[in-house]
C-alpha positions as CSV (number, residue, x, y, z in Angstrom):
1,X,0.0,-0.1,0.2
2,X,2.6,2.7,1.1
3,X,6.1,3.2,0.2
4,X,9.0,5.4,1.4
5,X,9.1,9.1,0.5
6,X,11.1,10.1,-2.2
7,X,14.8,10.3,-1.1
8,X,16.4,13.3,0.0
9,X,19.0,15.0,-1.9
10,X,22.7,14.5,-1.6
11,X,24.2,16.4,1.6
12,X,25.8,19.5,0.5
13,X,28.2,21.3,2.8
14,X,26.2,24.4,2.4
15,X,24.2,25.7,5.4
16,X,21.2,26.1,3.4
17,X,20.3,24.4,0.1
18,X,18.2,25.9,-2.7
19,X,15.0,23.4,-1.4
20,X,15.5,24.8,2.2
21,X,15.2,28.2,0.9
22,X,12.1,27.5,-1.2
23,X,10.4,25.8,1.8
24,X,11.2,28.4,4.2
25,X,9.7,30.9,2.0
26,X,6.6,28.8,1.8
27,X,6.1,28.5,5.2
28,X,7.0,31.9,6.5
29,X,4.8,33.1,3.5
30,X,1.7,31.0,4.7
31,X,2.1,32.4,8.4
32,X,2.5,36.0,7.3
33,X,-0.7,35.4,5.3
34,X,-2.7,33.8,8.0
35,X,-1.7,36.6,10.3
36,X,-2.7,39.4,8.2
37,X,-6.1,37.6,7.5
38,X,-7.1,36.8,11.2
39,X,-5.8,40.4,12.4
40,X,-9.2,42.0,12.4
41,X,-11.1,39.3,14.2
42,X,-11.8,41.3,17.1
43,X,-12.8,44.7,15.3
44,X,-16.0,45.7,15.8
45,X,-18.8,44.6,13.1
46,X,-19.6,46.4,10.0
47,X,-22.8,48.1,9.5
48,X,-25.7,46.1,8.2
49,X,-25.4,45.9,4.8
50,X,-22.7,46.0,2.0
51,X,-21.5,49.5,3.5
52,X,-18.1,48.2,4.3
53,X,-17.7,46.5,0.8
54,X,-15.6,48.4,-2.0
55,X,-16.3,47.5,-6.0
56,X,-13.0,48.9,-6.6
57,X,-10.9,45.8,-8.0
58,X,-8.0,46.9,-6.0
59,X,-10.0,45.6,-3.0
60,X,-10.0,42.3,-4.6
61,X,-6.9,41.0,-3.2
62,X,-7.5,41.2,0.3
63,X,-11.2,40.4,-0.1
64,X,-9.5,37.0,-2.0
65,X,-7.3,36.5,1.0
66,X,-10.1,36.5,3.4
67,X,-12.4,34.4,1.6
68,X,-9.5,31.7,1.2
69,X,-8.5,31.6,4.9
70,X,-12.1,31.0,5.8
71,X,-12.3,28.0,3.2
72,X,-8.9,26.8,4.6
73,X,-10.2,26.7,8.1
74,X,-13.5,25.3,6.9
75,X,-11.3,22.4,5.2
76,X,-9.6,21.8,8.4
77,X,-13.0,21.3,10.5
78,X,-14.2,18.9,7.5
79,X,-10.9,16.9,7.5
80,X,-11.3,16.6,11.4
81,X,-15.1,15.6,11.0
82,X,-14.4,13.1,8.1
83,X,-11.7,11.1,10.2
84,X,-14.3,11.0,12.9
85,X,-17.7,10.8,11.9
86,X,-17.1,8.5,8.9
87,X,-14.7,6.1,10.6
88,X,-17.3,5.6,13.7
89,X,-19.9,5.1,10.9
90,X,-17.9,2.3,9.3
91,X,-16.6,0.7,12.6
92,X,-19.9,0.5,14.4
93,X,-23.1,-1.2,12.8
94,X,-25.3,0.5,15.1
95,X,-23.5,4.0,14.8
96,X,-23.9,3.6,10.9
97,X,-27.6,2.8,11.4
98,X,-28.0,6.5,12.7
99,X,-25.1,8.3,11.3
100,X,-25.6,7.4,7.7
101,X,-29.3,8.4,7.4
102,X,-28.2,12.0,9.3
103,X,-25.5,12.8,7.0
104,X,-28.3,12.2,4.0
105,X,-30.3,14.7,6.1
106,X,-27.2,17.0,6.7
107,X,-26.3,17.4,3.1
108,X,-29.7,17.8,1.9
109,X,-29.9,20.9,4.6
110,X,-29.9,24.1,2.4
111,X,-26.8,26.3,4.0
112,X,-29.3,29.3,4.2
113,X,-31.1,26.9,6.7
114,X,-27.7,26.3,9.0
115,X,-27.1,29.9,8.5
116,X,-30.6,30.8,9.8
117,X,-30.3,28.6,12.9
118,X,-26.6,29.2,13.7
119,X,-26.3,32.7,13.1
120,X,-27.3,33.9,16.4
121,X,-25.6,31.3,18.5
122,X,-22.1,32.3,16.4
123,X,-22.9,35.9,17.0
124,X,-23.2,35.6,20.5
125,X,-19.9,34.1,21.3
126,X,-18.3,37.5,20.5
127,X,-21.4,40.1,20.5
128,X,-20.6,42.9,18.2
129,X,-17.2,41.6,17.1
130,X,-16.2,40.1,13.5
131,X,-15.0,36.9,15.3
132,X,-18.9,35.8,15.6
133,X,-19.5,36.4,12.1
134,X,-16.6,34.7,10.9
135,X,-17.3,31.9,12.6
136,X,-20.7,31.9,11.2
137,X,-19.3,32.3,7.9
138,X,-16.7,29.4,8.4
139,X,-19.5,26.7,9.4
140,X,-21.6,27.6,6.5
141,X,-18.6,26.9,4.2
142,X,-18.0,23.7,6.4
143,X,-21.3,22.5,5.5
144,X,-21.0,22.5,2.0
145,X,-17.5,20.6,2.2
146,X,-17.8,18.2,5.4
147,X,-20.9,15.9,3.7
148,X,-19.1,14.9,0.5
149,X,-15.8,14.1,2.2
150,X,-17.2,12.2,4.6
151,X,-19.3,9.9,2.2
152,X,-16.2,9.2,0.6
153,X,-14.3,8.7,3.4
154,X,-16.8,6.0,4.5
155,X,-17.3,4.4,1.2
156,X,-13.5,3.7,1.1
157,X,-13.2,2.2,4.3
158,X,-16.2,-0.1,3.5
159,X,-14.6,-1.5,0.3
160,X,-10.9,-2.1,1.7
161,X,-9.9,-5.1,-0.3
162,X,-10.1,-8.3,1.7
163,X,-6.9,-9.6,1.2
164,X,-5.5,-6.5,2.6
165,X,-7.7,-6.5,5.9
166,X,-6.6,-10.3,6.4
167,X,-3.1,-9.2,5.9
168,X,-3.3,-6.8,8.5
169,X,-4.9,-9.3,10.9
170,X,-2.3,-11.9,10.1
171,X,0.5,-9.1,11.1
172,X,-1.6,-8.5,14.5
173,X,-2.2,-4.7,13.7
174,X,-4.2,-3.0,16.2
175,X,-7.2,-0.8,15.5
176,X,-5.0,2.4,15.5
177,X,-2.1,1.1,13.4
178,X,-4.4,-0.7,11.0
179,X,-6.5,2.7,10.5
180,X,-3.2,4.9,9.7
181,X,-1.5,2.0,8.2
182,X,-3.9,0.6,5.7
183,X,-7.5,2.1,5.7
184,X,-6.4,5.6,5.8
185,X,-3.8,5.6,2.9
186,X,-6.4,3.2,1.1
187,X,-8.9,5.9,1.4
188,X,-6.5,8.7,0.6
189,X,-6.7,9.1,-3.1
190,X,-10.2,9.2,-3.4
191,X,-10.3,11.5,-0.3
192,X,-7.9,14.1,-2.0
193,X,-9.9,14.2,-4.9
194,X,-13.3,14.8,-2.9
195,X,-11.2,17.7,-0.9
196,X,-10.7,19.3,-4.5
197,X,-14.5,19.0,-4.7
198,X,-15.6,20.5,-1.5
199,X,-13.2,23.0,-1.8
200,X,-15.1,23.9,-5.0
201,X,-18.3,23.5,-3.3
202,X,-17.2,25.9,-0.9
203,X,-16.9,28.6,-3.9
204,X,-20.4,27.6,-5.3
205,X,-21.9,28.8,-1.8
206,X,-19.5,31.8,-1.1
207,X,-22.1,34.4,-1.6
208,X,-24.4,32.8,1.0
209,X,-21.6,32.2,3.1
210,X,-20.1,35.9,3.6
211,X,-23.4,37.9,2.9
212,X,-25.4,36.5,5.8
213,X,-28.8,37.6,5.0
214,X,-31.4,36.4,7.8
215,X,-34.9,38.8,7.9
216,X,-34.1,42.3,7.5
217,X,-30.3,42.0,8.5
218,X,-27.7,41.7,6.0
219,X,-24.0,41.2,7.4
220,X,-21.3,41.4,4.6
221,X,-18.1,40.1,5.6
222,X,-15.1,40.9,3.2
223,X,-14.7,38.4,1.0
224,X,-15.0,37.7,-3.0
225,X,-18.7,36.3,-1.8
226,X,-19.7,39.8,-0.5
227,X,-17.9,41.3,-3.5
228,X,-20.3,39.3,-5.7
229,X,-23.4,39.9,-3.7
230,X,-22.8,43.6,-4.2
231,X,-22.0,43.7,-7.7
232,X,-25.3,41.5,-8.4
233,X,-27.4,44.2,-6.7
234,X,-26.0,47.0,-8.4
235,X,-26.0,45.0,-11.8
236,X,-22.1,45.7,-12.1
237,X,-21.0,43.5,-15.0
238,X,-17.4,45.0,-15.0
239,X,-17.1,43.8,-11.0
240,X,-18.5,40.5,-12.0
241,X,-15.8,39.8,-14.5
242,X,-13.3,40.9,-11.9
243,X,-14.7,38.8,-9.4
244,X,-14.6,35.5,-12.2
245,X,-10.7,36.5,-12.7
246,X,-9.6,36.7,-8.9
247,X,-11.7,33.5,-8.4
248,X,-9.6,31.7,-11.3
249,X,-6.3,33.0,-9.7
250,X,-7.2,32.1,-6.3
251,X,-8.3,28.4,-7.6
252,X,-4.8,28.1,-9.6
253,X,-2.8,29.1,-6.5
254,X,-4.9,26.7,-4.2
255,X,-4.1,23.9,-6.9
256,X,-0.4,24.8,-6.9
257,X,0.3,25.0,-3.5
258,X,-2.3,22.6,-2.1
259,X,-4.0,19.9,-4.2
260,X,-1.4,18.9,-6.4
261,X,1.0,18.2,-3.8
262,X,-1.7,16.2,-2.3
263,X,-2.2,14.2,-5.5
264,X,1.2,13.4,-5.9
265,X,1.6,12.5,-2.2
266,X,-1.3,10.6,-2.3
267,X,-0.6,8.4,-5.5
268,X,1.8,6.4,-3.5
269,X,-1.1,4.7,-2.1
270,X,-2.7,4.0,-5.0
271,X,-4.0,0.1,-4.9
272,X,-1.7,-1.2,-7.9
273,X,1.2,-3.5,-7.4
274,X,2.8,-2.1,-10.8
275,X,4.5,1.5,-10.7
276,X,2.7,4.1,-12.7
277,X,4.4,5.1,-15.9
278,X,4.4,8.9,-15.3
279,X,3.6,9.7,-11.7
280,X,2.2,13.1,-10.8
281,X,4.6,15.7,-9.7
282,X,4.4,18.9,-7.6
283,X,7.0,21.3,-7.2
284,X,5.9,22.2,-3.8
285,X,6.0,18.5,-2.5
286,X,9.5,18.0,-4.1
287,X,10.8,21.5,-2.0
288,X,9.2,19.9,1.3
289,X,10.8,16.4,0.7
290,X,14.2,17.6,-0.2
291,X,14.5,20.1,2.5
292,X,16.9,19.4,5.1
293,X,15.3,22.0,7.7
294,X,11.7,20.4,7.0
295,X,13.2,17.0,7.6
296,X,15.0,18.0,10.9
297,X,11.7,19.6,12.4
298,X,9.5,16.7,10.9
299,X,11.8,13.8,12.3
300,X,11.2,14.6,16.2
301,X,7.3,14.5,15.4
302,X,7.6,11.0,13.2
303,X,8.8,9.4,15.9
304,X,6.3,10.8,18.5
305,X,3.6,9.7,16.0
306,X,5.0,6.1,15.6
307,X,5.4,5.6,19.4
308,X,1.5,5.6,19.4
309,X,1.5,2.3,17.4
310,X,1.3,-0.3,20.0
311,X,0.9,-3.8,19.0
312,X,-2.6,-5.2,20.6
313,X,-2.3,-7.7,23.3
314,X,-2.1,-11.5,22.8
315,X,-5.4,-13.0,21.6
316,X,-7.2,-14.5,24.5
317,X,-8.0,-18.7,24.6
318,X,-10.8,-19.6,22.7
319,X,-14.0,-19.3,25.0
320,X,-16.7,-21.7,25.6
321,X,-19.5,-21.9,23.4
322,X,-21.8,-21.1,26.1
323,X,-19.8,-17.7,26.8
324,X,-20.5,-16.7,22.9
325,X,-24.1,-17.4,23.6
326,X,-24.5,-15.5,26.6
327,X,-22.6,-12.5,24.7
328,X,-25.1,-13.0,21.5
329,X,-28.4,-12.8,23.7
330,X,-26.9,-9.4,25.4
331,X,-26.0,-8.3,21.8
332,X,-29.7,-8.7,20.8
333,X,-31.1,-7.2,24.2
334,X,-28.5,-4.0,23.2
335,X,-29.9,-3.8,19.9
336,X,-33.7,-3.7,20.9
337,X,-32.8,-0.8,23.5
338,X,-30.7,1.0,20.7
339,X,-33.6,0.9,18.2
340,X,-35.9,1.9,20.9
341,X,-33.7,4.8,22.0
342,X,-33.7,6.0,18.4
343,X,-37.5,5.8,17.7
344,X,-38.0,7.7,20.9
345,X,-35.6,10.5,19.8
346,X,-37.1,10.6,16.1
347,X,-40.7,10.8,17.8
348,X,-39.5,13.2,20.0
349,X,-37.9,15.6,17.4
350,X,-40.8,14.9,15.2
351,X,-43.4,16.0,17.8
352,X,-41.1,19.3,18.3
353,X,-40.9,20.3,14.7
354,X,-44.8,19.9,14.1
355,X,-45.7,21.9,17.2
356,X,-43.2,24.8,16.1
357,X,-44.3,24.7,12.7
358,X,-48.0,24.8,13.4
359,X,-47.4,27.9,15.5
360,X,-47.0,30.2,12.3
361,X,-48.0,28.0,9.4
362,X,-51.6,26.5,8.5
363,X,-51.4,22.6,8.4
364,X,-52.6,22.9,4.8
365,X,-49.6,24.6,3.8
366,X,-47.6,21.1,4.1
367,X,-49.5,19.8,1.3
368,X,-48.1,22.7,-0.8
369,X,-44.6,22.3,0.7
370,X,-45.0,18.6,-0.6
371,X,-46.0,19.3,-4.3
372,X,-43.1,22.0,-4.3
373,X,-41.0,19.2,-3.4
374,X,-42.0,17.1,-5.9
375,X,-41.3,19.7,-8.4
376,X,-37.6,19.7,-7.2
377,X,-37.2,16.1,-7.2
378,X,-38.2,15.8,-10.8
379,X,-35.6,18.4,-11.7
380,X,-32.9,16.5,-9.4
381,X,-33.6,13.2,-11.2
382,X,-33.3,14.6,-14.4
383,X,-30.2,16.6,-14.0
384,X,-28.5,13.7,-12.1
385,X,-29.2,11.2,-15.2
386,X,-28.1,13.9,-18.0
387,X,-25.1,14.7,-15.8
388,X,-24.1,11.0,-15.4
389,X,-24.6,10.3,-18.9
390,X,-22.1,12.9,-19.8
391,X,-19.4,12.5,-17.0
392,X,-19.1,9.1,-16.4
393,X,-17.5,8.2,-19.8
394,X,-15.5,11.5,-19.3
395,X,-14.0,10.5,-16.0
396,X,-13.1,7.2,-16.8
397,X,-11.0,8.5,-19.7
398,X,-9.4,10.9,-17.7
399,X,-8.7,8.5,-14.7
400,X,-6.9,6.1,-16.9
401,X,-4.7,9.0,-18.0
402,X,-2.9,10.9,-15.2
403,X,-1.5,13.3,-17.2
404,X,-4.7,14.5,-18.9
405,X,-6.2,14.4,-15.3
406,X,-3.8,16.8,-14.3
407,X,-4.4,19.2,-16.9
408,X,-7.9,18.7,-16.6
409,X,-8.1,19.0,-12.7
410,X,-8.0,22.8,-12.1
411,X,-10.2,23.3,-15.1
412,X,-13.0,21.2,-13.2
413,X,-12.1,22.8,-10.2
414,X,-12.7,26.3,-11.6
415,X,-15.8,25.1,-13.1
416,X,-17.3,23.1,-10.1
417,X,-16.2,26.1,-8.2
418,X,-18.2,28.7,-10.3
419,X,-21.1,30.2,-8.2
420,X,-24.4,30.2,-9.8
421,X,-25.0,33.8,-8.9
422,X,-22.5,34.9,-11.5
423,X,-24.5,33.4,-14.2
424,X,-27.8,35.3,-13.1
425,X,-27.2,38.2,-15.3
426,X,-27.3,35.9,-18.3
427,X,-29.9,33.7,-17.2
428,X,-32.3,36.4,-16.0
429,X,-31.7,38.5,-18.9
430,X,-32.0,35.7,-21.5
431,X,-35.4,34.0,-19.9
432,X,-36.7,37.9,-19.6
433,X,-35.9,38.5,-23.2
434,X,-37.0,35.4,-24.7
435,X,-40.1,35.1,-22.5
436,X,-39.0,31.5,-21.5
437,X,-40.4,29.5,-18.5
438,X,-38.3,29.8,-15.4
439,X,-39.6,26.3,-14.0
440,X,-37.5,24.9,-16.7
441,X,-34.6,27.2,-17.7
442,X,-33.4,27.7,-14.1
443,X,-33.2,24.1,-13.6
444,X,-29.2,23.9,-15.1
445,X,-28.3,26.2,-12.5
446,X,-29.1,23.7,-9.8
447,X,-26.8,21.0,-11.3
448,X,-24.3,23.8,-12.6
449,X,-21.9,22.9,-9.1
450,X,-23.2,19.4,-8.1
451,X,-22.3,17.6,-11.4
452,X,-18.8,17.9,-10.5
453,X,-18.9,15.4,-7.9
454,X,-19.8,12.6,-10.2
455,X,-17.0,13.4,-12.4
456,X,-14.6,13.4,-9.5
457,X,-15.4,10.5,-7.9
458,X,-15.3,8.6,-11.3
459,X,-12.0,9.9,-12.1
460,X,-10.8,8.8,-8.5
461,X,-12.3,5.4,-9.0
462,X,-11.0,5.1,-12.7
463,X,-7.3,6.0,-11.1
464,X,-7.4,2.9,-8.9
465,X,-8.1,0.3,-11.6
466,X,-5.1,-1.7,-11.2
467,X,-2.8,-1.8,-14.1
468,X,-2.9,-6.0,-14.2
469,X,-6.7,-5.9,-14.8
470,X,-6.1,-3.2,-17.7
471,X,-3.6,-5.5,-19.1
472,X,-5.4,-8.6,-18.8
473,X,-8.4,-6.9,-21.1
474,X,-5.8,-5.5,-23.4
475,X,-4.6,-9.0,-23.9
476,X,-8.0,-10.9,-24.2
477,X,-9.2,-8.1,-26.7
478,X,-11.7,-6.8,-24.7
479,X,-13.0,-3.8,-25.9
480,X,-16.1,-1.8,-26.8
481,X,-19.3,-2.3,-24.8
482,X,-17.8,-5.5,-23.0
483,X,-14.9,-3.4,-21.9
484,X,-17.1,-0.9,-20.1
485,X,-19.4,-3.7,-18.9
486,X,-16.9,-6.0,-17.6
487,X,-13.8,-3.6,-16.6
488,X,-14.7,0.1,-16.2
489,X,-18.0,0.2,-14.9
490,X,-17.9,-2.4,-12.2
491,X,-14.7,-0.7,-11.1
492,X,-15.8,2.8,-10.9
493,X,-19.2,1.8,-9.8
494,X,-18.8,2.1,-5.9
495,X,-17.3,5.7,-6.8
496,X,-19.8,6.8,-9.0
497,X,-22.5,5.8,-6.2
498,X,-20.7,8.1,-3.8
499,X,-20.5,10.9,-6.3
500,X,-24.2,10.4,-7.4
501,X,-25.5,10.2,-4.0
502,X,-23.7,13.7,-3.0
503,X,-24.7,15.2,-6.3
504,X,-28.2,14.3,-5.7
505,X,-28.3,16.0,-1.8
506,X,-26.3,18.4,-3.4
507,X,-28.7,19.6,-6.0
508,X,-31.5,19.7,-3.3
509,X,-29.2,22.0,-1.3
510,X,-28.5,23.8,-4.6
511,X,-32.1,24.5,-5.4
512,X,-31.9,27.3,-3.1
513,X,-29.9,29.1,-5.3
514,X,-31.2,28.3,-8.6
515,X,-34.8,28.4,-8.3
516,X,-34.8,32.1,-7.1
517,X,-32.7,34.3,-9.4
518,X,-32.0,38.0,-8.9
519,X,-30.3,40.7,-11.1
520,X,-30.8,44.1,-9.8
521,X,-34.5,44.8,-9.3
522,X,-35.5,41.7,-11.5
523,X,-36.1,38.6,-9.4
524,X,-37.3,35.2,-11.4
525,X,-38.8,32.4,-9.3
526,X,-39.4,28.8,-10.1
527,X,-41.7,26.6,-8.5
528,X,-39.9,24.4,-6.0
529,X,-38.9,23.9,-2.4
530,X,-35.8,25.5,-2.8
531,X,-37.4,28.7,-3.6
532,X,-39.9,28.2,-1.1
533,X,-37.1,28.3,1.6
534,X,-35.3,30.8,0.1
535,X,-38.4,33.4,0.1
536,X,-38.9,32.3,3.9
537,X,-35.1,33.1,4.8
538,X,-35.1,36.5,3.0
539,X,-38.5,37.3,5.1
540,X,-36.9,35.6,8.6
541,X,-39.9,33.3,8.6
542,X,-38.3,30.7,10.6
543,X,-41.7,28.8,10.8
544,X,-41.7,28.4,7.2
545,X,-38.1,27.6,7.0
546,X,-38.1,24.8,9.2
547,X,-41.2,23.3,7.3
548,X,-39.4,23.5,4.0
549,X,-35.9,22.0,5.7
550,X,-38.1,19.4,7.4
551,X,-39.7,18.6,3.9
552,X,-36.6,18.6,2.1
553,X,-34.8,16.2,4.6
554,X,-37.7,13.9,4.5
555,X,-37.7,13.7,0.6
556,X,-34.0,13.1,0.5
557,X,-34.1,10.3,3.5
558,X,-37.1,8.6,1.8
559,X,-35.0,8.6,-1.7
560,X,-31.8,7.5,-0.3
561,X,-33.5,4.6,1.7
562,X,-35.8,3.2,-1.5
563,X,-33.1,4.3,-4.3
564,X,-29.8,5.1,-3.4
565,X,-28.9,3.0,-0.6
566,X,-29.8,-0.5,-1.9
567,X,-27.5,0.7,-5.2
568,X,-24.6,1.4,-2.6
569,X,-25.1,-1.7,-0.7
570,X,-24.8,-3.6,-4.0
571,X,-21.7,-1.5,-4.9
572,X,-20.0,-2.3,-1.6
573,X,-21.0,-6.3,-2.0
574,X,-20.3,-6.9,-5.6
575,X,-17.9,-4.5,-7.2
576,X,-15.2,-3.8,-4.4
577,X,-11.6,-4.5,-5.2
578,X,-10.7,-7.9,-3.8
């Protein structure tokens, strides 16, 4: 699975080598940018509205720095969440029965729903200070990143090849050591690709994250999202252009300094016995590996980390059958108690939701929300089907060609990061000028960001197809549809299911942005649950916000239970490697 890092350069008599200088510049530069971006956290909040935002392009570099640091902080939180939440769900059968459906619900809850509920809590942590609003924005970006990464990591942990798991048991690896030596490395290539997709998802919702609007109150944090929101309000096409150019520059910087090094590093964990002809490279990773200063700094940390690897205690002697029968009966009673506790919590939550909604909404409006949910569901299924037809073949082609994938990676990141709000001028103007139906022509905005979940996961899946399997297919002259049916589609199917489930939940989430579009004083609204929630959030109507979120969550959970989860289980059972 893993290999040793690339060898360091030959010892030099010089005190500092070129690689040491490059590594020092990278580290010191990162620290300086972090200090500059966090300098104003304890400053007073700006006045409500967009008064503190300047549409002058010269302000964009500073805004880009603030947005980038928020997204990086959210990514760190998402990784922590992924390694704990997804691992718990994969290791515990009882936990999985709760955590995975809960993850389905969380990824379907619109980002405005999280902001509406949590903004007051975060603002109360630092009253009147920027810190509270910054925490609310980071949490909102976190909700657009974490669910996809958790699904990917959970799927990888559940599909570790059987021969590797058996080898770890033969070597008597403890659970901690097995996780870091086998399971996490096996999941790393797919996780890195999903980190890129999650970062792009954060860009997609950056406007809602930084221009926080609940009721009559709007708090615009300095950032690209607030800049875009103000440009839309003032119908400034020049500012929209500068925002797009700045986003492209930031994505390219992220690609060079973060994701390309991660892709090159994670390539050593590919589940393949033969070496890749042209492994991905990164000048940043090369500098860090060949720097003696970095090596001297990391060596004590590596020794401390290896100290945590403790062999498990010697296995106990086999116990009598009667003991196992007692344990089996105890497990059955624990299952009954667990299910009873879950049912009780669900009933209590349902009662509280119904009671809260009925305080401000007539019971008949639940039927209206249900019909709007059906309209959004039809859009989601149609768009996911279309995206699958387009991107699965392209993803397989790119995954089997690392050089092409490296070229397409930043392009796909930029397209995935492109916020739907930036297309509002074109969409609104075209629909009004041509008198088109918003119910149909606003729909493509829903899939604008989420279709890339499918592409990135299929690329990750195709890149893990063992070279010997491809060679066998070539030697046996397996071509055309037979090659797709016997080799390509079975190999990428588990990864595709992760992408499709996430894209489906993300499309429901994106409906809140796509089903209602504004450009200046012109607003177009499609009939759907996303528009219903967006209107309620703008009005500060928490009763209708909760009704819309509850209805959307119910739709997603039922669809996942009836349709997506059986396919996911099939992928785990039938199409796993090994």
